[in-house]
N, C-alpha and C positions, 0 to 999 in steps of 0.2 A: 617475561612479557612486560613491555612498558606499561606504565599506569594508564596512559590514555587508551591503549588497545584493550586493556582489561575492562575499562569503562565502556568501550565500544562493544565488547563482547556481551556485556549485560544489556545494552540497548538491542543487540541482536536477539537475545533471548526474550526480551519483552516484546519485540516485534513478532517473533515466532508465536508467542502466546496470543498476541493480538489477532493474528490471522487464524490460528487454531480455533479460537472462540467464535470469531465471526463466520468462519467457514463451516462450522458444524451443521448449520441449517442447509447450506448448499450441498454438502456431501450426503446428507440424509434426505434431500429433497424427494427422491423417488419413494423412499420409505414413508415420509410425511404425507406425500400425496395419497398413498394407499391407506395409511392409518387414520388420517384426519380429513380425508376426502377433499384434497386441494387440487385445483387445476393450474395450468400455467399462468393464468391471470392472477390467481391468488399468490403463487410463488413470486411473480413479478412485484406484487405489492409488498411481500415480506422483504424482498431484497431492497426495494425502493425506499421503504420507510426507514430502514437502517441508514441509508445514505442521506435522506432528508435530515434526520436528526444529526448525523455526522457532519453535514454541511454547516448548519447553523451553529452547532457547538464549536466548530473550528474557528469561526469568526470571534467567538468569545474566549475560547481556550488559548488561542495564540497570544493575545495581549496578557492574559493571566500568567502564562509561562515566561513572558518577558519581565513581569513585575515581581513575581514571588520566588521564594527559595526553590530552586529547581530540584534539589535532592528529594524533598518531601512532596512537592507538587507532582512530580513525575511518578514517584513511588506509590502515592495514594491513588493516582489514576489507575494504575495496574490493579490494585486491590478492588477498586470499584467495578471495573469491567469484569473482573473474575467473579465477583459476587452476583452480578447480573447474569453471567453465563450459568452459574449454578441454579439460579432461580428459573432460567428458561426451561430447565428439565421438569419443572412443575406445571408447565402449560398444558391445558386440556383441549385446546381448540385454536382456531384461526385468530380470534381476538386476543387470546393470551399471548400467542406468538408475536403478534403485532406489537403489543405493549412492551414485551421484553426486548424485541429487536429495536424499538425506539430508544429504550434506556441504554442498550448496548452501544448504539450509535453515539449517544451523548458521552458516555464514559470513555469509549475508545478514541474519541477525537483528540485526546491529549497526546497520543503517542508520537505523531509526526512533528507537531510544533515543538514538543519537548526534546525529542531525540535530535532533531536537526539543530536546535539551539545549542545543545550540548556539544555536538560535533563542531559547530562553527566556533565555539569558545575554546575548543581543545586542539583542533588540527589547523595546520597551515593550509592556505588555499590549494597548493599542489597536491596535498594528501587528502583533501576532502572528497574527491571522487572515489578514492579507494575506501575511505571510511564510510561514506554513504553507501557504496556498493556492499560493504560488509554488513552493516546493520540492516539495510533494506533487504538483504538476501534472506532475512528472517521471514519475509512475506512468502518467498518461494519455499523455504524450508518448512514453514508452517503448512503451506499448501501441499508440499511434498509428502510429509508424514501424516497429514490429516486423513487421507483415504484409508490407508492401512490401519492406522491407530483407531479411527472412529469405527470402521467396520469390525475391527477386532473386539472393541469394547461392546459394540452392539450385539455381536455374535455371542460373546461370553455372558453378557448381562441383558441389557435392552437399550433402546435408543435414548431413553431419558438419562441413563447412567453416563452416556458420553458427555453430556453437559456437566454433570456433577464432577467427573474425573478431571476434565480439562479446566474447569473453573478452579479446582483445587490447586492446579499447577501455579496459578498466579499468586496464591497465598505463600507458597513455598518460595517463589521468586522474590517476593518482597523481603523475606527474611534474609536472603542472600544479598540483596541490594543494600539493606541497612548495614550489614556487617562489612561489605566491600567498599562502601563509599565514604567511610569515616575519616579517610586520610586528610590531614590539613593541606596537602598539596592540591587537593581538588577544590578548595574554597573559591579560587577565581572562577571556577566553572559554575558554581551554584549562585554566585552573586554577580552583579553587573560589573562588566569590565570597564575600567576607566577610559579605555579607548572608545567606548561606546557613548561617551559624553553624557548628556542629561536625558537620554532617550526614555528612561522609565518615568521621568517627571513630565514628559510631554503629554498633551492631551491626545487621546486616541484618534480623534478626527484629524488632527494635524499630521499624525503619523501616517494615517491611511492616505491622506492627500500626497504626502511625500513619496509614498510607495507607488501610487498610481502615476505620479509624474515621472517616475523613472523610465528612461527610454527602453528598458528591457521588460517593463511590466506587460505591455500589450502582447508582444510575441510569446512570452512565457504563459500568459493567460490563455492564449490559443492552444498551446501545448497542453495545459492543464485540462481544458474542457474536452480535449480529444483523446489524450492518452489515458486519463482516469477511467472513462467508460470502457475502453478496451481492456484494461486490467480487471475491472469489475465483471465484465462479460466472461473473461477467462476463469476467474475464481468462483463465479456464481453459477453460470449456466452450462459449463462443459459436462458436469455429471448428468444433468437432465438431457443434454444433447445426445450423449452416448446411449442413455437409457431409451430415449424415444426414437432416435434416428437409426440406431444400430442394434436395438433390442437387448442391450446389456443389462443384466440385473445387478443390484448392489451386492458386492462381494469381492472375492480376490481378483477376478479378471478385470473388472472396472477399476479396482484399487490400483493394480499394477499399471494400467494405462494412464490413469490420472497422475500417478507418481512419476512416470516417465515424462509426461508433459510438463508438470509443474517443476521438475528438476531443471527444465530449460530456463525458467525464470531466474533461478538461483545462479545458473551458469552465466546468464546475461548480466546479472548484477555485478559479478566479479569481472567479467570481460570489459565492462564499462570502465571501471577504475583502473584495471590493469592496462587496458588499451591506451587510455589517456596518459597514464604515468609513463608507459614505454615510449610513446611518441614524443612526449616533452623531454624525456631524458636523451632522446636522439636529436634534439635540437629543434623540434617543431614548436611553433608558438602555441600557447595554450588554447586559443580560440580555434586554430586550425586542427589541433588534435581532437578537440571535442567534436568539431564538425565531421571529421573523418569517421569517428566512431559512430555517431548517431545516423549518418547517411548509410553506412554499412548495415546498421541495425534495421533500417527501414526496408531493405530488400526482402528479408524473409516475411516481414509483416504484410507485405503487399500480396502474398500468395494466399492469405486467409480466405479471400473471396472464392477460391477454387475448391476449398475443403468440402463443401456440401456435395460436390460432384464425385468425390472419391469414395472408394470402398474403405473398410475399416482400417486395414494396415497402412495404406498410403495416407489416410487422414491422420492417423496417430503420428507418423513421422513428420508430416507437414505441420501439425500443431506443436510438436516439439520445437521445430525451427522457429515458428511464429513466437513462441513463448521465450525463446532465447533473445530474439529481437526486442520483445516487450520488456524483458528484464533489463536490457541495456537502456532502453528509453526511460524506464522508471527511475533508475539511478541518475541518469543524465538530467531529468526534469528537476530532481531535488537539488542538484548542483546549480542549475540555472536559477532556481529560486533563491539560493544563498547569495547570488550575485545581484539580485534585484535591490536588496537593501542590507548592507553589512551590519547596520546598527539595529535593525528591527527584523531579524531573521524569522522569529516565530510568528510575528504579526503578518509578515509577508506570506509565509507559508500558510498561515491560517486563512488569509484572504484568498490566495490563489487556489489552494486545495479545497477551500469551501466552494468556490465556483466550479472546480473540477468534480467535486462530489455531487453537487447539485445536477450537473450535466449527467453524471453517472446514475443518479437516482432516476432521472427522467428516462435514461436509456434502459435501465433494468425494467421499469414499468412497460416501456414500449416493446421490449423483447418479449415480455410475457404476453402482451396483447397480440403482437404479430404472429408469434409461434402458435398461440392458441387458435387463431383464425386461419392461418395458412398451413399449419402442421409442418413447417419447414423453418430451418435456420439460415436459409440462403441470404435473405435481405440483411439480417444483423451482421453476418460475416462479411458481406460486401461493404457495409458501412465501416467495419473494422479496418479494411484495407485502405479505403479512401481517407479515413482519419489519420492513418500513419503517414501518408504522403503529404497531407496538409501540415502535419506536425513537423515534418522535416523542413518545409519551407519556413515555418515560423521559428523553428529552432536555429536556422541559419541566421536569421535576423537577431535573435537573442544572444548569439555567441560571438561577442566582440571582445577584443583584448581589454583586460582590466587589471588594475593593481590593487588588490584587496589586502587588508591586514587581518590576521587571525591567528589562533592558536595560543593557548596559555599554559598547556601542560606538556 
């Protein structure tokens, strides 16, 4: 395996751990509601506070990733969020959970700015969609294995042990990271590329102004504030949706259903990169290839509004299709961000994803309030479909031909 793909594999594993740690509360939500007497409004706050912290931390972490040695900055970020995950298992009530979710959001904010920066410095533009699809599939793999793994740990031990075990995985990852990234060939990845000019010496305010003035910034911002809440809804609220709307209890049946649904996100991540690469190899312009892929992905997302009207089996199949489309959109969004500013990828991602995370935080709180009062998920799922259609319109504007430089390994 080429060195750059081994590096991408480690980013994939880090992203998997990132989502395992953040999703533990979501998977255990029905259990936590029973054990700690939490209603949907409280769950909404638990989900939201994570993303509020995640939002404001990304604005800070993005520039830090642009300025400091990526090898150690990224590695220590994984250690920090793993330690917080372990500490979450010590929570004794709602307040404790809120505090640890806040800290987890701060620590986990480094994953995307750091990983996308590494990909941008390592891969040529034509390969970035595939590389992004590979490492971002860690979100779906984490979501995919989380139900069965967490339910298994909880069944064998207790719900607190799930946090201890999963947090320990990050410590193990760091050991592998240190040993696997010592090659001198990777030095251009960890340090600023000469092609990036004097970007690290520029003032942050000037960098942000340059990013905002990019013609791609506004349409990608629209995609960020609409697609991020859709992803957050899927990974946070679906366990509670099935428990409350279909009467499923935490365990093997719910675990298998969630596994099938979240597998769709991973399939979508890879279909995004493979689709763009296939179309460009057949002579399609890069912009046209990207547009074709994300327009096709929007079709299954639009059916989410009908899910509340379905029985269990059709709802499961529909949500699998929805999550395939969502996986394509997540990888495509990261590719769009990399085109906003070639010289300040992490800062651009931190700014855009910060806005997306803020929108997601508000959405998670709103879902909790709405479902608590209406006892239905119809309105949130309708909003999901509308968001996908608007994202397609914005994505069209953001996907114009460009000639970017990139790739150092």
